N, C-alpha and C positions, 0 to 999 in steps of 0.2 A: 047141171053146172058141171063140166071135168075140173077137177082139183087140179091147180098148180102146180107142178115135182118146183119144189128149189135147191136150188145149187145146192150142194155138204159142202160144210163149214169143213175147210183145211186151215186145221194152224199149226203152224210152224215155232216150234219154242225158242228162243236165241236167249244167249249169256254171253259174259266176258272171255272172249278168247274162243270163240264156237270157230268152226274151220268155214269161209266161206261157202265153198260151193258144196260141205254138207245139206245148206241150207237154201241158198240161190238156187242149185242148181233143182233140186224138187221144188224147188218153188217155181222154177219157167217150167218146167215139167207139167206142172200141175194148169198152170195158166195158158199156156198155149194151147192145153189138152179139154179146157175146158168150152170151148165151143162158143170160145166171146164173156164168157161169164155163167153162161147157160145151166152149168153142172158143177163149177167148183167155184167157192169162194176163200180164195187166199191170200192169209193173213198171218201178221209174226205176233206172238205175245211172250215176253220177259215179265222178270218177276214184279220190276216196276215199272212207273214210267220213263225212267232216265235212260237215256241215250247207250246201247250197247256197244263194246269195240269188238267188233270181232278180231282173229289174227291177222298183223299187218296196222292194228291200229285204225281197221275200220270202221266208221264210227255208221248208225244203224239207231233210227227211231223206231222202237217197236211200234203194230201198229195198236196192240191192247196193252195190258195186264193184265196176271191170272184170274185177277181178279174180275174184269171188267171185260173180258173179253165173252164174242158170241159163242154158244155152245156149242163146241169141234162136234163134226162128224169122222175125222180123224183128224189123228195129232203126232206130228211127227218131231222125233230126238233125233236132232243132230248130234256129232263130236265136235271134237276137235282140243286140244289142254285143258281149253277150260272145266271138259267134261271131269277130269277130276276134282275140282272142288267141287262143282254142280253136285257131284254121285253122293256126298255127304250134306247135302245141302237139304233138310229133316219139310222145310216148304214148300221147293220144287218137286221131291220123293213123293211124299205126300199127296199134293195134288196131283199128279200124275196116277199113282195109287186111286184114286177115288175116283178119278177120270175113266180111268181104263173100264170099268164096266158098265158106263153109260155110250163111250161110240162106237162106232163101228171098226174101225180099226186105227192101233198103235203101230206107229213103224218107227225106225231107228236107223240111222246111220254110223258106220263106223264106230266109235267109243261110245254114240249117244247110249250102246248096248251096255254102259255100263250104269248109267243111269237107271234106264231099265229092267239090273239087277237089283240096285240101293233101290226102285220103287217096290220090289218085290212082283213083279210082273212074270218071271222067266224059270217059273218053276213046273220042270220035263218038259221042259220045250226045246226044242233043235234052236240055236244062235250062230252067230255069226260076228263076228267085225273085223276092223284093221288088221292084218295080217300082221303088222308089228305091235299090235296089240292082243294076243291071246291068251300072252300069259294071264297079263290084268283082267282080261276077265274071267277066266282062271280063277284067277285069288277071289269073286265077290260074286259068281254066278253059283246056285243051285249045283250041288254034288248031281241033281236027279237031271240036270240040264245033259246034251249032246253037242260039242262045240263044235264044229263044222271051219274046218282051213278052207277052203280049195271051193267052196259057193258065195257067188256073185251076190245073192238073197235068198231066203230061203222062208220058204209061208207054213203060218201054224196055222192059221188059218183068222185069228183077229191079231197076233202080233206076228211082223214080216221086218225081220230084220236081215241089213244089209253091210256090207264088208265095206272099205273104206272109200269114199270121198264121192268118187263120181258113180262107185257102184251105186248109190242113193239114187242118181240117177235112173241106172236099170229097173230098180227098184220100184219108181215113182213108175214106169213107163207101163211095168208089171201089172201095178197098181189100177192102172188105169184103163190095160186089158181087163181085166178081171171084173171093173164093174161096169164096163162103156164098150168093152167086145174088144180082138184082137185092129179092128180097121180104124176103130180110133185113133188105138195107141201107135199102131203103124205111122199115119200120116199125122202124127203127134209127132215123131222119132224124123222125118222126112219133113217137115216142116222148121225142126230144130236143127236139122242137117247133122243132124247125132248118129253115129252108129251102134244100134242098139245089143247090147249084148246080155245076151239071155241063158246063160249059163249060169246055172241056178238048179240047186235040187227044191221041192214042191212037194210041203205035208201039209194036208188037210188036217 
């Protein structure tokens, strides 16, 4: 009997003062690109079960906590003003570091890169973040990193980072292309009526 392929679990971290489009943009891309849930199971995860207030006081009920979420295949770390606090949250950075050894891909949007840096995941990588946060990334990234200021997203193999806000959607479409092919990614962008910006630098 042929084994039924399960959808990849895509866990999206949310936290206080997270940038809204940083996590809802990729959430939308993976949901639309999932072939009605066959290829991706997308959910939010937070440190605890309480509602999270994103920027603008948008209240989000996380699907899971970091203690009870389904085992992710892909983990996405968004940015926002709250990332400056969460990058110092040892519970989150240790969870992310431990998880990074088990997942297929680690993704970051915008200043989510600051959290990845403090989780000790950027050593020797090509990295990027929001154009307005490059100096902040320089302060926390290891000296072995190469910071790329002009790309929309950069692929290091397992770890893929994107620039500010809408670049997370471009990166997510790229991940769909990487995993499921260019036709699926293009069709996803068409269904979303989104102009996919493919301007990126790719390292494997």
